[in-house]
C-alpha positions, 0 to 999 in steps of 0.5 A: 511519525511512526507507521506500521505498513503491511499487505496481503492479509487476504482476509486472514483475521489472525494476521490482522490481529497480530498486526494490530497488536504490533501497532499497539505495542509500537505505538504507531501513528498510522497503519498503512495496508498495501492491498489484498486485504480481502480474499478474492474480492470477498470481505471476511467480517472483521478484517479491519476491526482489530486495528480500530479496536486499538484506536489506530488510523488506517490507510490502504490501497486496493490490491489485485484481489479486490475491486475498486467497488469493494475498496470503496465499501471497505473505506465506507464501512470501516471509516478508513481512508482509501488512498487510490488516486488520493492523498492525506497530510500528516504534519509535514508528511504527505501520503499518496497512492493507488493500487498499481494493479496491472494484472487480473480482472481488476487491472487498470492501465499503466497510463491510469496508474501514473495519472492516479499517482500524479493526482495524489502527488499534486496535493502533497508535493510541497510537503517535506516528506512524501510516501507513496503506497501501491500494491504492485512494485515498480517494473525492473526491480529486485523485488520483481525477480521473486514470485510467479512469472505472471505476477512478478513483472511490476508496473511501468506506471509506478516506475515512471511515477517514482522517477518523476515524483521522487517520493522518499519511500514507496510502500508495496506488497504483492510479491509474497516471496519478496516480503521484507526486501528493501531496495533503492530506485533513485533516491526512493527507498522501496519496501515490500512490507508483506504480512508481518509488517514493517515499522517505518519511521519518518 
């Protein structure tokens, strides 16, 4: 399976078009968006459309710039999958996630973050490969050393989920300055995908 993963579009349609072209050129099976699709909870027209025009399947989690209501609207309006507390199966790969958003006006508690990830994991735990998708990164990671002090701390709930569920890959974004950085937490490869996107082969 080939995935194009990206995050932090912030409503920029030109970024979405560039990513959709990349997805088409690379012939990916899935596009995974790791939150902050909108700009301050304002959905600009057409931000998901470029992916659908290329006939790509899109999964996403909300970030700290969109409410859960906006995320549900995006999923319904575009007919794409919101992974917040949810999971999907593709062949032998299970993909599950949640926003992991522990800052700002749309934040949820660390206990809820862990609980939502557990809910998604339970439905894919027997599959050969597992991919976790969050907006925020785990706490106490290299990624967290970048960015503004108010946003770089990371999530304890996500860290707990990684250590407990041991996904093969964790896709996240959030820290713009850490875009492209990869690191390991146990056996899990953590990838901060950023706006340029990363091709991930499983």
